C-alpha positions as CSV (number, residue, x, y, z in Angstrom):
1,X,-5.3,32.2,-34.4
2,X,-5.1,28.8,-35.0
3,X,-6.5,26.9,-30.9
4,X,-6.4,23.5,-32.4
5,X,-3.6,21.4,-30.2
6,X,-1.6,18.8,-30.8
7,X,-2.1,15.2,-30.0
8,X,0.1,14.3,-27.6
9,X,1.9,11.9,-30.0
10,X,3.1,14.2,-31.7
11,X,6.2,16.5,-30.8
12,X,5.6,20.5,-32.1
13,X,8.4,20.9,-34.6
14,X,10.6,18.6,-36.8
15,X,13.5,17.4,-35.5
16,X,17.0,17.8,-37.5
17,X,17.9,14.5,-39.6
18,X,20.8,14.2,-37.1
19,X,18.8,14.5,-34.2
20,X,19.1,11.6,-31.7
21,X,16.8,9.1,-31.2
22,X,14.3,9.4,-28.9
23,X,10.5,8.8,-28.2
24,X,8.3,11.8,-25.5
25,X,4.6,12.8,-25.8
26,X,3.2,10.1,-23.9
27,X,2.5,10.0,-19.9
28,X,3.8,7.6,-16.7
29,X,1.3,6.1,-14.5
30,X,3.7,4.5,-11.8
31,X,1.7,2.5,-8.9
32,X,4.0,2.5,-6.1
33,X,3.6,-0.1,-3.3
34,X,5.6,-1.2,-0.1
35,X,7.9,-4.1,-1.5
36,X,8.4,-8.1,-0.5
37,X,11.0,-11.2,-0.5
38,X,12.0,-12.7,-3.6
39,X,11.7,-16.1,-1.9
40,X,10.9,-17.2,1.7
41,X,14.7,-18.9,2.5
42,X,16.8,-17.2,5.3
43,X,18.9,-15.3,2.7
44,X,15.9,-13.7,0.8
45,X,14.8,-12.9,3.6
46,X,18.0,-11.3,5.5
47,X,18.2,-9.0,2.0
48,X,14.5,-7.8,2.2
49,X,14.6,-6.9,5.7
50,X,18.0,-4.7,5.9
51,X,16.5,-3.3,3.2
52,X,13.5,-2.3,4.5
53,X,14.5,-1.5,8.4
54,X,18.2,0.1,7.0
55,X,15.0,3.0,5.8
56,X,15.6,6.3,7.9
57,X,12.5,6.8,7.3
58,X,10.9,3.3,8.9
59,X,13.4,3.4,11.8
60,X,14.4,6.9,13.4
61,X,16.3,5.9,16.2
62,X,19.8,7.3,16.2
63,X,22.3,5.0,14.0
64,X,24.9,4.7,16.3
65,X,22.4,2.6,18.1
66,X,20.7,1.2,15.5
67,X,22.9,-0.8,13.4
68,X,24.5,-2.8,15.7
69,X,20.8,-3.7,17.2
70,X,20.5,-4.4,13.4
71,X,22.9,-5.9,12.6
72,X,23.5,-8.2,15.3
73,X,20.4,-9.7,16.8
74,X,17.6,-8.4,14.5
75,X,19.0,-9.8,11.2
76,X,20.8,-12.8,12.7
77,X,16.9,-14.4,14.3
78,X,14.2,-12.4,12.5
79,X,15.2,-13.7,8.8
80,X,14.0,-17.1,10.0
81,X,10.7,-16.8,11.4
82,X,9.3,-14.3,9.2
83,X,10.6,-16.5,6.1
84,X,8.1,-19.4,7.2
85,X,5.8,-16.5,8.1
86,X,6.2,-15.9,4.4
87,X,6.2,-19.4,3.2
88,X,2.3,-19.6,5.2
89,X,0.2,-17.2,2.5
90,X,3.0,-17.3,-0.8
91,X,1.7,-18.2,-4.4
92,X,3.2,-20.6,-5.0
93,X,2.0,-20.6,-8.8
94,X,4.1,-17.6,-9.3
95,X,6.9,-18.1,-6.9
96,X,6.1,-15.0,-5.3
97,X,4.9,-12.7,-2.5
98,X,0.6,-12.1,-2.5
99,X,1.3,-8.4,-2.4
100,X,3.4,-8.4,-5.5
101,X,0.7,-10.7,-7.6
102,X,-2.2,-8.4,-7.0
103,X,0.3,-5.5,-7.1
104,X,0.7,-6.1,-10.9
105,X,-3.4,-7.2,-11.1
106,X,-4.2,-3.5,-10.3
107,X,-1.1,-2.5,-12.8
108,X,-2.5,-4.3,-15.6
109,X,-6.4,-3.7,-15.1
110,X,-6.0,-0.3,-14.5
111,X,-3.8,0.5,-17.9
112,X,-6.6,-1.4,-19.7
113,X,-9.6,1.0,-18.2
114,X,-7.3,4.0,-19.2
115,X,-6.8,2.5,-22.5
116,X,-10.4,2.7,-22.8
117,X,-10.4,6.8,-22.3
118,X,-7.2,7.6,-23.0
119,X,-5.7,5.2,-26.3
120,X,-2.4,4.5,-25.9
121,X,-1.2,8.4,-24.9
122,X,-1.0,6.9,-21.3
123,X,1.3,3.9,-19.8
124,X,1.1,1.9,-16.6
125,X,3.7,1.1,-14.8
126,X,4.5,-0.9,-10.8
127,X,7.4,-1.0,-8.5
128,X,8.1,-1.6,-5.3
129,X,10.0,0.6,-2.3
130,X,11.8,-2.5,-0.8
131,X,12.9,-5.3,-3.1
132,X,11.7,-5.7,-7.1
133,X,10.6,-4.5,-9.7
134,X,12.7,-1.4,-7.9
135,X,11.1,1.9,-8.6
136,X,14.7,3.4,-10.6
137,X,13.9,0.6,-13.0
138,X,10.0,1.3,-13.6
139,X,11.0,5.1,-13.9
140,X,13.4,4.4,-16.5
141,X,10.6,1.5,-18.5
142,X,8.6,4.5,-18.9
143,X,10.9,7.1,-20.3
144,X,12.1,4.7,-22.8
145,X,8.7,4.5,-24.2
146,X,8.2,8.0,-24.4
147,X,6.7,8.8,-21.1
148,X,7.8,13.1,-20.5
149,X,5.7,13.3,-17.3
150,X,4.9,11.0,-14.9
151,X,2.1,10.1,-11.7
152,X,3.7,8.6,-8.8
153,X,1.0,6.9,-7.0
154,X,1.6,5.6,-3.6
155,X,-0.7,3.0,-3.0
156,X,-1.5,4.2,0.6
157,X,-5.1,5.9,1.9
158,X,-3.0,7.3,4.7
159,X,-0.2,9.3,4.7
160,X,3.3,7.9,6.3
161,X,6.1,9.1,6.4
162,X,7.0,5.8,6.7
163,X,5.3,4.4,3.5
164,X,4.2,7.4,0.6
165,X,6.9,9.5,1.4
166,X,9.7,7.2,1.3
167,X,7.9,5.9,-1.7
168,X,8.7,9.1,-3.3
169,X,11.7,9.7,-1.9
170,X,13.2,6.5,-4.0
171,X,11.7,7.9,-7.6
172,X,13.1,11.6,-6.1
173,X,16.7,9.9,-6.1
174,X,16.6,7.9,-9.6
175,X,15.4,11.8,-11.3
176,X,18.3,12.6,-9.4
177,X,20.5,10.4,-11.8
178,X,18.6,11.5,-14.8
179,X,19.8,14.1,-17.3
180,X,16.2,15.2,-19.0
181,X,14.0,14.4,-15.8
182,X,10.3,14.2,-16.7
183,X,7.7,16.4,-15.5
184,X,6.6,14.6,-11.8
185,X,3.4,14.9,-10.3
186,X,2.9,13.2,-7.1
187,X,-1.1,11.6,-6.0
188,X,-1.9,12.4,-2.6
189,X,-3.4,10.0,-0.2
190,X,-6.7,9.6,-0.4
191,X,-7.8,8.3,3.3
192,X,-11.2,10.5,3.1
193,X,-12.2,10.0,-0.9
194,X,-16.4,9.8,-0.9
195,X,-14.9,7.2,-4.1
196,X,-12.6,5.1,-1.3
197,X,-15.1,5.6,1.5
198,X,-18.4,3.7,-0.3
199,X,-15.9,1.4,-2.2
200,X,-15.1,0.0,1.6
201,X,-18.2,-0.2,2.6
202,X,-19.6,-2.0,0.0
203,X,-16.5,-4.6,-0.1
204,X,-17.6,-5.2,3.3
205,X,-21.2,-5.8,2.9
206,X,-20.6,-8.2,0.3
207,X,-18.1,-10.4,2.1
208,X,-20.5,-10.3,5.2
209,X,-23.3,-11.0,3.8
210,X,-21.2,-14.6,2.6
211,X,-20.7,-15.4,6.5
212,X,-22.8,-18.0,8.2
213,X,-23.1,-15.1,11.5
214,X,-23.6,-12.0,11.9
215,X,-20.4,-10.0,14.0
216,X,-21.0,-8.3,17.4
217,X,-18.4,-6.3,16.4
218,X,-16.4,-5.1,13.7
219,X,-12.9,-4.1,14.3
220,X,-10.8,-1.5,11.7
221,X,-7.6,-2.5,12.2
222,X,-4.8,0.1,10.5
223,X,-0.4,-0.6,10.7
224,X,0.6,1.1,13.5
225,X,3.6,3.7,14.0
226,X,5.3,4.5,16.4
227,X,3.8,7.6,19.2
228,X,6.4,10.1,18.6
229,X,6.1,10.1,15.1
230,X,3.0,11.4,15.7
231,X,4.7,14.0,18.1
232,X,6.6,15.0,15.0
233,X,4.1,15.9,13.1
234,X,2.9,13.2,10.9
235,X,-0.9,12.8,9.9
236,X,-1.3,9.5,9.7
237,X,-3.2,8.4,13.4
238,X,-5.5,12.1,11.9
239,X,-5.8,10.4,8.4
240,X,-7.0,6.8,10.0
241,X,-9.2,8.3,12.3
242,X,-10.9,10.2,9.3
243,X,-10.9,7.0,7.5
244,X,-12.6,4.5,10.1
245,X,-15.1,7.9,11.3
246,X,-16.3,7.7,7.5
247,X,-16.5,4.0,7.1
248,X,-18.7,3.9,10.7
249,X,-21.3,6.5,9.5
250,X,-21.6,5.3,6.3
251,X,-21.4,1.7,7.8
252,X,-23.9,2.5,10.5
253,X,-23.1,0.6,13.5
254,X,-22.9,2.7,16.6
255,X,-18.9,3.4,17.8
256,X,-18.8,0.4,20.5
257,X,-19.3,-1.9,17.6
258,X,-16.8,-0.7,15.1
259,X,-14.0,-0.4,16.8
260,X,-10.3,1.7,15.8
261,X,-7.1,-0.2,16.4
262,X,-3.5,-0.4,15.1
263,X,-1.1,-3.4,14.7
264,X,2.4,-5.0,14.3
265,X,4.1,-2.8,16.8
266,X,7.7,-3.4,16.9
267,X,10.0,-2.9,20.0
268,X,10.1,-2.0,23.0
269,X,8.7,1.5,22.0
270,X,5.0,2.8,22.7
271,X,2.7,3.1,19.4
272,X,-0.5,4.3,18.9
273,X,-3.4,2.6,20.6
274,X,-5.3,0.8,20.6
275,X,-3.2,-2.3,19.5
276,X,-4.9,-4.7,17.3
277,X,-4.0,-7.7,19.8
278,X,-4.3,-7.3,22.8
279,X,-8.1,-5.6,21.3
280,X,-8.3,-8.7,20.1
281,X,-8.0,-10.6,23.1
282,X,-9.8,-8.1,25.6
283,X,-13.1,-8.1,23.4
284,X,-13.4,-12.4,23.5
285,X,-12.5,-12.6,27.5
286,X,-15.1,-9.9,27.6
287,X,-17.3,-11.8,26.4
288,X,-17.1,-11.1,22.1
289,X,-18.1,-14.1,20.5
290,X,-18.7,-13.4,16.8
291,X,-16.2,-10.7,15.9
292,X,-14.9,-9.5,12.2
293,X,-11.6,-7.2,11.3
294,X,-10.9,-5.4,8.4
295,X,-7.7,-3.3,7.5
296,X,-8.9,-0.7,5.1
297,X,-5.0,1.1,5.1
298,X,-3.8,-2.1,3.9
299,X,-4.5,-1.5,-0.6
300,X,-3.2,-5.6,-1.1
301,X,-3.6,-8.5,1.2
302,X,0.0,-9.0,2.9
303,X,1.6,-10.7,5.2
304,X,0.7,-8.4,7.7
305,X,-3.1,-9.0,6.8
306,X,-3.0,-12.5,5.6
307,X,-0.5,-14.1,8.2
308,X,-1.0,-11.5,11.4
309,X,-4.4,-10.3,10.9
310,X,-5.8,-13.8,9.7
311,X,-4.5,-16.7,11.6
312,X,-2.5,-14.9,14.4
313,X,-5.0,-12.6,15.4
314,X,-7.8,-15.2,14.6
315,X,-5.7,-17.5,17.3
316,X,-5.7,-14.8,20.0
317,X,-9.5,-14.2,19.8
318,X,-10.2,-18.2,20.0
319,X,-8.1,-18.9,22.7
320,X,-9.5,-16.0,24.6
321,X,-13.4,-17.1,24.2
322,X,-14.3,-16.1,21.2
323,X,-16.2,-18.4,18.7
324,X,-17.0,-17.1,15.1
325,X,-13.6,-14.9,13.3
326,X,-13.7,-13.6,10.1
327,X,-11.2,-11.8,8.4
328,X,-12.6,-9.1,5.7
329,X,-10.1,-8.8,2.6
330,X,-9.0,-6.0,1.7
331,X,-10.2,-3.6,-2.1
332,X,-7.3,-5.4,-4.0
333,X,-7.7,-6.1,-7.4
334,X,-11.6,-6.4,-6.8
335,X,-13.8,-4.1,-9.6
336,X,-14.1,-1.9,-5.8
337,X,-10.7,-1.7,-5.7
338,X,-9.4,-1.0,-9.1
339,X,-12.6,1.8,-8.8
340,X,-10.4,3.9,-6.5
341,X,-7.4,3.6,-8.1
342,X,-9.2,5.1,-10.9
343,X,-11.0,7.5,-9.7
344,X,-7.5,8.5,-8.2
345,X,-5.7,8.3,-10.7
346,X,-8.2,10.2,-13.7
347,X,-7.9,13.1,-11.3
348,X,-4.4,13.2,-11.0
349,X,-4.1,13.6,-14.4
350,X,-6.4,15.9,-15.4
351,X,-4.7,18.5,-17.7
352,X,-2.3,16.0,-19.1
353,X,-5.2,13.7,-20.5
């Protein structure tokens, strides 16, 4: 029996002459990240925040309580303040948020890496859960290019319903409107992947070597979630702890010098502890003079790292008596960062490519 395998760009049999034109046989990879406003003005910020804070995965407060607070208070006061924060980190050359710039670069570089091993069979695109480019449009673009198999890649190392799950929700909503749905896979979280841990440590060592001081303490800061989400079964807290422990073991520092914390809490509800801002203040007040912060839960630098950590928390540290502070960048579109994404993608494409 003939065991030859048809190339992926060919169809197994000719179509009738009157068959409508259709492309198939290719494979799509869709990188998905959180999102960014289209501009820093009040209306753009309000539109972005409304979409983000209306997501039931993000805010689980009952709608009868949340909607009045969101629409009458938060969306009246928060866009102006957040717009100023975004303006301080805005990529003015491309007129966009840095998260968009970096995610686009990750997609383009990944496409080149995959082309070297798979030719033109694989098509790579990117999308944002909130804002633009939207997930549905990216999926339809991949379909139009003949991708009948698509790998969804949420760019969150640690799984959380408010990040990984809601990105996939958006993709699944788009699939519901398709007559010919592609076959879909979802890349799993990679919080304990050796390639990810090794890349983090290598990147940290390189950036620490550039400093004019040696930190007494390294603070590993993850984005927080309400404590209630953990109690409902979200694995995020455990994933963060596993990443932190593996980083610490690979880095070789004792626990008292390699600390864990959670940032970006919002509202009066209790969130995962210890809080980053309180930890930074306590370290400085306790005599720590040299501090470095790293945020391994973010695949790309954004408002929460460039403004909240490198500006806001730097201020807390220096005001409380600290002398030297450094924020260590995310993996971003560095060779280490692309190596992690490529490792995850190539593993999940096995059997397809």
